[in-house]
C-alpha positions as CSV (number, residue, x, y, z in Angstrom):
1,M,85.0,75.0,114.7
2,K,83.5,77.3,112.1
3,T,83.3,81.0,113.1
4,Y,81.9,84.0,111.4
5,Y,85.3,85.5,110.8
6,D,87.5,82.9,109.2
7,P,91.1,83.6,110.1
8,E,92.1,82.2,106.7
9,D,90.3,85.1,105.0
10,L,93.0,87.5,106.2
11,K,95.3,85.8,103.7
12,K,92.9,86.9,100.9
13,F,93.2,90.6,101.8
14,G,95.7,91.2,99.0
15,K,93.2,89.9,96.5
16,I,90.5,92.5,97.1
17,G,91.3,94.0,93.8
18,E,89.8,91.1,92.0
19,F,86.5,93.0,91.6
20,Q,87.9,96.5,91.4
21,K,91.6,96.5,90.7
22,S,92.2,100.3,90.2
23,M,90.7,101.2,93.6
24,A,92.5,98.4,95.4
25,D,95.8,99.5,93.8
26,K,95.2,103.0,95.0
27,F,94.4,101.7,98.5
28,F,97.4,99.5,98.8
29,D,99.7,102.3,97.5
30,Y,98.3,104.6,100.2
31,Y,98.4,101.9,102.8
32,G,102.1,101.2,102.0
33,E,102.9,104.9,102.3
34,V,101.1,105.3,105.6
35,F,103.1,102.5,107.2
36,K,106.5,103.7,106.0
37,E,108.9,105.1,108.6
38,G,108.3,108.8,109.0
39,A,107.8,111.0,112.1
40,L,106.6,107.7,113.7
41,T,108.6,104.5,113.7
42,A,107.2,101.4,112.1
43,R,106.9,100.0,115.6
44,E,104.9,102.9,116.9
45,K,102.6,102.7,113.8
46,S,102.1,99.1,114.5
47,L,101.0,99.7,118.1
48,I,98.7,102.5,116.9
49,A,97.2,100.1,114.3
50,L,96.7,97.4,117.0
51,A,94.9,99.9,119.2
52,V,92.7,101.1,116.4
53,A,92.0,97.5,115.3
54,H,90.5,97.0,118.8
55,A,88.6,100.3,118.7
56,V,87.0,99.4,115.3
57,Q,86.7,95.7,116.4
58,C,88.3,94.2,113.3
59,P,89.4,90.6,114.1
60,Y,91.5,90.4,111.0
61,C,93.3,93.6,111.9
62,I,93.7,92.5,115.5
63,D,95.4,89.2,114.3
64,A,97.6,91.0,111.7
65,Y,98.8,93.8,114.0
66,T,99.3,91.5,117.0
67,V,101.7,89.6,114.9
68,D,103.2,92.7,113.4
69,S,103.7,94.4,116.8
70,M,105.4,91.3,118.1
71,E,107.6,91.1,115.1
72,K,108.6,94.7,115.6
73,G,109.7,94.0,119.2
74,C,106.6,95.0,121.2
75,D,105.9,92.9,124.3
76,E,102.5,91.9,125.7
77,E,102.5,94.7,128.3
78,Q,103.0,97.4,125.6
79,M,100.4,95.8,123.4
80,M,97.8,95.6,126.2
81,E,98.5,99.2,127.2
82,A,97.9,100.3,123.6
83,V,94.5,98.4,123.7
84,H,93.7,100.1,127.0
85,V,94.4,103.5,125.4
86,A,91.9,102.6,122.6
87,A,89.4,101.4,125.1
88,A,89.7,104.6,127.2
89,I,89.2,106.8,124.1
90,R,86.3,104.7,122.9
91,G,84.7,104.8,126.3
92,G,85.3,108.5,126.7
93,A,83.8,109.1,123.3
94,S,80.7,107.4,124.4
95,L,80.6,109.2,127.7
96,V,81.2,112.6,126.3
97,H,78.1,112.2,124.1
98,S,76.1,111.9,127.3
99,T,76.2,115.7,127.3
100,Q,73.7,115.5,124.5
101,M,71.4,113.5,126.7
102,M,72.0,115.9,129.6
103,N,71.2,118.9,127.5
104,K,68.0,117.3,126.2
105,V,66.9,116.4,129.8
106,K,67.5,120.0,131.0
107,E,65.7,121.3,127.9
108,I,62.6,119.1,128.6
109,S,62.7,119.7,132.3
110,M,62.6,123.5,132.0
């Protein structure tokens, strides 16, 4: 079955420099630094990446960080909890903007 997002395209990510090598090199250098062990473990960073992948709705990232999280010892419950954290933040971000609507309604109603 053909889909809009071809899972095989994820394997091509490393080739994004084909059209702009210098920028891709800079990105991959940065990306590599970000995911190194630091104040957060590689496992923690992978769970964060998985949650963010869901928040930004990137199917390639979801696939990549599901695998990465499992390889780093995360279980299904931990991964789903991370996704729920992302969903709660995303939902909350939408709801907090309702204050703009509420302010406008009050302004118009006065």
